[in-house]
C-alpha positions in Angstrom: 29.3 72.7 -43.3 29.3 69.4 -41.4 26.2 70.5 -39.5 24.3 71.1 -42.8 25.4 67.8 -44.1 24.1 66.0 -41.0 20.8 67.8 -41.2 20.5 66.8 -44.8 21.3 63.1 -44.0 18.7 63.1 -41.1 16.1 64.6 -43.4 16.9 62.0 -46.0 16.6 59.1 -43.5 13.3 60.5 -42.2 11.8 60.8 -45.6 13.1 57.3 -46.6 11.5 55.7 -43.5 8.3 57.5 -44.1 8.2 56.8 -47.9 9.4 53.3 -48.0 8.5 50.3 -45.7 9.9 46.8 -45.6 7.5 44.0 -44.5 9.1 40.9 -43.2 8.2 37.4 -44.2 6.7 36.5 -40.9 4.2 39.4 -40.7 1.5 41.4 -42.4 1.1 45.2 -42.2 -2.2 47.1 -42.1 -1.9 50.4 -44.1 -4.2 53.3 -43.4 -4.5 56.5 -45.5 -5.8 59.5 -43.6 -7.0 57.2 -40.8 -8.9 54.8 -43.1 -7.9 51.2 -44.0 -6.3 51.1 -47.4 -4.8 47.7 -47.8 -2.9 44.8 -46.2 0.8 44.9 -47.1 2.4 41.5 -47.8 6.2 40.8 -47.3 8.4 43.0 -49.4 9.2 46.7 -50.1 6.3 49.1 -50.2 5.9 52.9 -50.9 4.0 55.2 -48.6 2.9 58.7 -49.2 4.5 60.8 -46.5 2.2 62.3 -43.9 -0.8 60.6 -45.7 -0.2 56.9 -45.3 0.9 55.2 -42.1 1.4 51.8 -40.7 -1.5 51.1 -38.4 -0.9 47.5 -37.3 1.8 44.8 -37.6 0.3 41.3 -37.2 2.5 38.2 -36.5 1.4 35.5 -38.9 3.3 32.6 -37.2 1.7 30.3 -34.6 1.9 31.9 -31.2 2.0 30.3 -27.7 0.1 32.3 -25.1 0.6 31.5 -21.4 -2.7 31.2 -19.5 -2.0 32.3 -15.9 -2.9 30.1 -13.0 -6.4 30.5 -11.6 -8.5 28.9 -8.9 -11.3 26.6 -10.1 -13.9 24.6 -8.1 -14.6 21.1 -9.2 -17.9 19.3 -9.2 -17.2 17.9 -5.7 -16.5 21.4 -4.3 -12.7 21.2 -4.2 -10.5 24.1 -5.0 -7.7 23.6 -7.5 -5.3 25.9 -9.3 -5.1 25.4 -13.0 -2.9 26.9 -15.7 -2.3 26.1 -19.3 -1.0 27.1 -22.7 -3.1 28.2 -25.7 -1.8 28.0 -29.3 -3.2 30.5 -31.8 -2.5 31.7 -35.3 -3.7 34.9 -37.1 -5.6 33.8 -40.1 -7.0 37.3 -41.1 -4.8 40.3 -40.2 -7.6 42.7 -41.0 -10.0 41.1 -38.5 -7.2 40.7 -35.9 -6.6 44.5 -36.2 -10.1 45.8 -36.3 -12.2 42.9 -34.9 -10.9 43.1 -31.4 -8.6 45.4 -29.4 -6.2 42.7 -28.1 -6.8 39.2 -29.3 -4.1 37.7 -27.0 -5.7 39.1 -23.9 -9.1 38.1 -25.2 -7.8 34.5 -25.8 -6.4 34.3 -22.3 -9.6 35.5 -20.6 -11.8 33.2 -22.8 -9.5 30.3 -22.0 -9.7 30.9 -18.3 -13.5 31.3 -18.4 -13.9 28.1 -20.4 -11.5 26.2 -18.2 -13.4 27.2 -15.1 -16.6 26.0 -16.7 -15.1 22.6 -17.7 -13.4 22.0 -14.3 -16.8 22.6 -12.7 -18.4 19.8 -14.6 -16.1 17.0 -13.3 -14.8 15.8 -10.0 -11.2 16.0 -8.8 -10.4 12.4 -9.7 -11.6 13.0 -13.2 -9.5 16.1 -13.8 -6.5 14.0 -14.3 -8.1 11.2 -16.4 -10.2 13.5 -18.6 -7.5 16.1 -19.3 -7.5 15.4 -23.1 -11.3 15.8 -23.3 -11.1 19.1 -21.4 -8.5 20.4 -23.8 -10.6 19.6 -26.8 -13.7 21.2 -25.2 -11.7 24.4 -24.4 -10.3 24.6 -27.9 -13.7 24.1 -29.4 -15.3 26.9 -27.3 -12.5 29.4 -27.8 -12.4 28.7 -31.6 -16.1 29.5 -31.9 -15.7 32.8 -30.0 -12.5 33.8 -31.8 -13.7 33.4 -35.4 -14.7 37.1 -35.7 -11.3 38.1 -34.4 -9.6 36.5 -37.4 -7.5 34.0 -35.4 -7.5 30.2 -35.2 -7.1 28.4 -31.9 -5.0 25.3 -32.8 -4.9 23.6 -29.4 -5.0 24.1 -25.7 -2.9 22.2 -23.1 -3.6 22.2 -19.4 -0.1 22.5 -17.8 -0.8 22.0 -14.1 -3.7 21.0 -11.9 -2.7 21.6 -8.3 -5.1 21.1 -5.4 -4.8 23.2 -2.2 -2.0 22.3 0.3 -4.5 21.0 2.9 -6.1 18.8 0.3 -2.7 17.6 -0.8 -1.8 16.6 2.8 -5.2 14.8 3.1 -4.7 13.0 -0.2 -1.2 12.0 0.9 -2.5 10.5 4.1 -5.3 8.8 2.2 -2.8 7.4 -0.3 -0.5 6.2 2.5 -3.4 4.5 4.3 -4.5 3.0 1.0 -0.9 1.7 0.4 -0.8 0.2 3.9 -4.2 -1.4 3.3 -3.0 -2.9 0.0 0.2 -4.1 1.7 -1.8 -5.8 4.4 -4.2 -7.3 1.9 -1.2 -8.6 -0.2 0.5 -10.0 2.9 -2.7 -11.7 4.1 -3.3 -13.1 0.6 0.3 -14.4 0.4 -0.1 -16.0 3.8 -3.4 -17.6 2.8 -2.0 -18.8 -0.5 1.0 -20.3 1.4 -1.3 -22.1 3.9 -3.4 -23.4 1.0 -0.4 -24.6 -0.9 1.0 -26.1 2.2 -2.2 -28.0 3.1 -2.5 -29.1 -0.5 1.0 -30.3 -0.4 0.4 -32.2 2.8 -2.8 -33.6 1.4 -1.0 -34.7 -1.8 1.8 -36.2 0.3 -0.8 -38.2 2.4 -2.5 -39.3 -0.8 0.8 -40.5 -2.3 1.8 -42.2 0.9 -1.6 -44.0 1.2 -1.3 -44.9 -2.5 2.2 -46.3 -1.9 1.0 -48.3 1.1 -2.0 -49.6 -0.7 0.2 -50.6 -3.6 2.6 -52.2 -1.2 -0.2 -54.2 0.4 -1.4 -55.2 -3.0 2.0 -56.2 -4.0 2.5 -58.1 -0.8 -0.9 -59.8 -1.1 -0.1 -60.7 -4.7 3.3 -62.0 -3.6 1.7 -64.1 -0.8 -1.0 -65.4 -3.1 1.7 -66.3 -5.6 3.7 -67.9 -2.9 0.7 -69.9 -1.7 -0.1 -70.8 -5.2 3.4 -72.1 -5.8 3.4 -73.9 -2.4 0.0 -75.4 -3.2 1.2 -76.5 -6.6 4.3 -78.0 -5.1 2.3 -79.7 -2.3 -0.1 -81.0 -4.8 2.8 -82.4 -6.9 4.4 -83.8 -3.8 1.1 -85.4 -2.7 0.6 -86.9 -6.1 4.1 -88.3 -6.0 3.6 -89.7 -2.5 0.3 -91.2 -3.5 2.0 -92.8 -6.5 4.8 -94.1 -4.3 2.2 -95.4 -1.7 0.4 -97.2 -4.5 3.5 -99.1 -5.3 4.3 -102.4 -3.4 5.6 -101.8 0.1 4.6 -98.2 0.0 1.9 -98.6 2.7 4.5 -100.1 5.1 7.0 -97.3 4.4 4.4 -94.6 5.2 3.4 -96.3 8.5 7.1 -96.6 9.4 7.7 -93.0 8.6 4.7 -91.9 10.7 5.8 -94.0 13.6 9.3 -92.4 13.4 7.9 -88.9 13.4 5.5 -89.8 16.2 8.3 -91.1 18.3 10.5 -88.0 17.6 7.6 -85.6 18.6 6.8 -87.6 21.7 10.5 -87.4 22.8 10.4 -83.7 22.4 7.2 -83.4 24.5 8.7 -85.6 27.2 11.9 -83.6 27.4 10.0 -80.3 27.7 7.4 -81.5 30.2 7.7 -82.5 33.9 4.7 -84.9 33.6 5.0 -88.3 32.0 2.3 -88.7 29.4 2.0 -92.0 27.7 -0.6 -92.9 25.1 -2.6 -96.0 25.5 -0.6 -97.9 22.9 2.7 -97.0 24.6 1.2 -98.1 28.0 0.2 -101.4 26.5 3.7 -101.7 25.0 5.2 -101.0 28.4 3.0 -103.7 30.0 3.9 -106.1 27.3 7.6 -105.6 28.1 7.0 -105.9 31.8 5.2 -109.1 31.2 8.0 -110.3 29.0 10.5 -109.5 31.8 8.4 -111.5 34.3 8.1 -114.4 32.0 11.9 -114.3 31.5 12.5 -114.1 35.2 10.1 -116.9 35.9 11.7 -119.1 33.2 15.2 -118.3 34.5 14.3 -119.3 38.1 12.6 -122.6 36.9 15.7 -123.5 35.0 17.9 -122.9 38.0 15.7 -125.1 40.2 15.8 -127.8 37.7 19.6 -127.7 37.6 19.9 -127.8 41.3 17.5 -130.8 41.6 19.6 -132.8 39.2 
């Protein structure tokens, strides 16, 4: 009894799965009747004629990410690089995706690799990094044109890695290190040069400031001396005017002469004290002779008076 019941349940499940089909929201199903396309089943519950209708293909209608394996490409300057990427596709027509090509994913990968090799061969190694966006756009455009009959839409392509060979990487690292050393030397020499320039400019500016200060000092000293001379001249002029006025008064001439004689005698005394030679002007010599004559006359007078006294 239980065996019969299990057989009946199994037959029921088999018939149900063959008669009814549930299509999910994310997909579309291609139905064939006796090996010929009948219709495209949308999401929901659908009835199938057992042993007549069948599900031929189930197509994913969401956007799909397909990994493009790494491959070796040769750049325009004959350098080998390994490139891989990601291609984003979406099924737009499930009928074409089912009957237009056997495997659109594999076809998209192969087409992406072929187009990528072609694009890499058009540019140099240095440009592969700077022109990555342009290469992505070119690959998308080429794949999209070829994939239109397949009922899919290529949304975008992204180059994931661009890796040169190990030997080239070592060479580039040495070149970059040499370039960094060169830039460091250039920077250091530039800094030394700028330092010397700044130092020489500072010394030059210092010398200019010192010379300007000295010039201004001399100008100020000259102005001070000129002012001093001017004041002395004015004072001397005023003194001379006063002296001339005093001389013009009665007795002024005699006072001047007396003053000159006093100064002359003072200066003469200083000269005589400092000199071992007696120097007498003519007037002084005459004066000395006069006094000597006076002494002789006095002596003669005194002797005469004495004789007269004795004779008396």
